[in-house]
N, C-alpha and C positions, 0 to 999 in steps of 0.2 A: 125843201130838204127836211129829213127827219129831225135834225138838230133843233129845228124851230120848236119841237115839242119838249125840249129839255131846258131847264133853267141853267144859268151859268154855274159851274162848279165853285164851291166855297171851301175855304180853308177851315171854317168853324161851322158847327152845326146850327141850323136855324130852328129855333123853338117853334113848336105848334101849341095848341091850346090844351089838349088832353092826352093822357096815356091810360090805357085800360090795364087795371091791376086787380087780379083775382076777382073778376066779376063786376068791378066798378070803374067808372071813368073818373080819373083823378086829375086835378090841375097839374100841368107839366112840372111846375116847380115844387109841388108837394109829393111827387112820386119818388119816395125815398126808401132806402133799405138800411138795415143795421150794419155797422162795420164788421160784425162777426158773422155775417151771412156766409154759410158754408161754401157756396160756389165761388164767392169772391176770393177765398183762400186756396181752393183746390182745383179750380177750373172744371167743376162738375156740373156745368149747365149745358143745355143744348139750345140751338137757335136756328132761325131761318132768315134769309134776306129775300125780300119780295119787292118787285117794282109794280107801280101802277102808272098808267099813262092816260093822257087826255085823248078822247076820241070824239067822234061826231055824236055819240050817245052819252057823253059824259065820262068821268073817270072809270077806267077798267083795270082790274087787277090781273096780272099775267100768271097763268097756270097756278091759281090759288089752290086747287084741289091737290095737285102734286106736291106743292110746298107743305101743306098741312100733313099729308101722308108721310113725307120725309121727316117732319118735325116729330111726329109720334113714333116713327121707327127709331129715330135717334134716342128719344127718351126711353124706349124699350131696352136699349143697350145698357143704360145706367139703372135699370130697374126702377124707374120713376113711376109712381102711382099718380098720374095726372088727375087733378080734381075736376077736370072738365072734359067733355067729349069733343070729338073732332068737329061735330056740328056746332058746338058752342064756341069753339075757338075760331072757326070759320066766320060765324056771325060776329064775333068780337072784332075780327080784323076788318070786316066790311064796315061795322059801326064806327070803328076808330078813324078810318079814312073819311067816312061821311061827316062825322061831327067836327073834324078839324078843317073841313072846307077847302082842301087843296086838291088840285086836279092832276098833278103829276108829282111823283116822289117815290120814297122808299119806305118799306114796312119792316119792322124788326119784332117778330115774336120771340120770346125767350122763356124757357122753362128752367127753373133753377132750384137747388136746395137752399132753403132760407135760414133764418135765424133760429137758434135753439139747440143746435147740435154741432160740436166741433170734433175733430179727429177724422181720420180717413173713412171710417165706417159711415154708411148712409142710413142704417136702420133707425127709424123714428125721426129722421130729418124731415121737416115740413117741405112740401113742394109748392112753389109759387109760380105764377104765370103773369107775364106782362106782354102787352102789344103796344108798340109806339110807331109813329110814322112822322116823316118830315120831308121837306123838299130836299132833293139831292140831285145834283147835275151829273155830268160825265165823270166817272170815277178816275179814269186814267187819261183824261183829256180827249180832245177831238181829233188829234193828229196821230199818225203812225208813231209808235214808240220804240225806244231802244231797250232791249232786254239783255240780261246777263245771267249765266248759270252761276248759282250761288254755291259757296263751299259747304253750306248746310244742306244735308240731304232730307228728303221727305221722310216722315215717320214710317218706320218699318211696319208693314201690315200685320206682322206677327206680334206686334206690341199693342195694337189697338184695333178698333173697328173703323176702317177708313170710309165706310159708307155713311157714317154718322157725323153730323155737324156738332161736334163737342167743343165747347169753348176752349178747353185746355189745349186742343190741337193747334190753336192759332198762335201760341207762343213760338212754335216752329216757323210759322209764316212771318211773324214780325221780325224774327232774327234774320231770315233770308232777305226779306224786303228791305230792311234798314241797311243791311250790308251792301247791297248793290246801289242803293240810292246814295250812300256816302261816296261811291265811286263814280257818280254822275249818270247812272242809268235810271230808267223810269220804273222798271219792274224786274223781279227775279224769275228765274226758272229753277226748279228743284229737280234733282235726279232722284231716282228711287234707290233702294239698297243694292240693286244690281248694276247701277251706273247708267241706267236708261233714263230718258226724260220722263218725268212724272207730270208735273203741272206747275202753275204759278202759285204764289202765296194764297190767292183767293180766286183763282181762275183755272179753267181747263185750257188745254193747248191743242192747236191744230196746225198742220202744215199742208201745203199743196205741192204735189208733184204731178205734172201732166194734168190729166182730168181726174186725178185721185185726191181725195181728202183723207189725210192720215191723222190718227189721234191715238194716244196711248190707251191700252185696254184698262178695264176696271181691275181693281186689286190694290194698287198703291195710290189711287186717286179717288176723289169724291165723285160719285155719279151725278154730275151737274145737270140741272134741269134745263139751263140754256144750252149746254152741250147736246143734250138729247133733242132739243128743239132744232138746232142747226143740222143735226144728222137727219132729222125727218124732212126739213125743208130742202136739203140737198137732193133728195129723191125727185122733187118737183122739177129740178133742173137737170136731171139725169147725170148728176155728179156722183160717182162711186165713192163710198165711204169705207175705209178699212181701219179697224182697230188693231194696231200692231205696235210692238216695241220700237221705239225710236232712239237711236244713239245721238249724242251731240253732233256727230259728223252728218247725220241725216238732216238735222236742222240747219246746219251751216250751208248745205247744198240745196235747200228748199227754194222753190220759186216764190212762194208766199207763206206767211205765217200769221196766226192771230190767236188772241185769247178770247174765251167766252166766260161769262158769268153774269149773275144777276146785276151786280154793281157795274162790272166792266162791260156788260152787253157783248158786243162784238168789237174788239179792239185790234186793229192791224198792227203788226210788228215789222219795223223796217230793218232791224238788224239784231243779231244775237251774238254776243261776245265780239262785237264790232265786225262780224261777217254780214255784209248787206244782203238782204233778200233780193232776188231778181226784180221783184216788184214791191215797193213799199206799201202800196195798196193795189193789189192785183185784181184782175177781172173776176175771179171766183170769190175772193174775199168781199169785194164790193157788192157783187150780186147777192150774196148771202146776207151781208150786213143791211143792205137796202130792203130786202124782202123781210128780214126780221123786224125792222122798224115799221114796215107796212102792216105786218101782222099785229104787233102790239098796239098799233093805233086803230085797229079794227077795219083795215082796208083790204083784207083778204078773207072772204066769207068761208073759205075752206077751213080756216083755223079759228072760227068764231067760238068754238067750244073751249078754246084756251083762255078766253076772257070772261071775267066775272065783273059785271057792271055794278057800280056802287049805287047809282040813283035808281 
């Protein structure tokens, strides 16, 4: 089973040895910033979440090129002048995984406005970059989960750039997630400003009806890299994918539902607002989930180009 490739989920973060900071590898405990760091106060950073997996050829980073591209595109939205090239950041990510000596885990690149400038203006604010990695198991657990539509709506796309992973956006995610967890659910679903399903706090969303895989269109959601992967993999199984607006009623009547995301990977949903799916883990969800894990472990040569080997 693919779960053999994952460490058990932990409630607290496990430290590794080094974090890459502005071109240097720093001891984990010494990787500190000033309390007046701009992005700490205003949510003006951008980041990525990237997983790496153990394969027969050693650790492999999943879709590294696409993640670095999105990181730089996010930074462009905030007019960040990044002091490193894409090639240098790519090399730093590989180096950080390699020197920490772990074979499976999670990578966090972060670009942020640092210390030396306060106020909402970013002119003359220094730009800093870090890359960290650590062991991280299944984000939402290994069993089908219960989801609930939150009373908090997803950020209106007319108020921000939804294709960018901006740190400040995730205050919205925290509010939604914590609301439903207090009510006994595992994860939230957020509606967009028009009342349609958007996505989870940190995940994209799919439902299955017949042989069709349905997912909300881009606009009010993050264009997820795992989302794109699942849409491409679906073609191999001749599963038709449609990007369309989904109402809450559409989700209640779905045969299957699941989240996708770097942290969540492919997480089946057994109920939404206590409406049970026909299948808690249906045949299409399982087929896509199993194939996704074959791919990230280097067991499908068709998608070898999605893997960057560390050794």
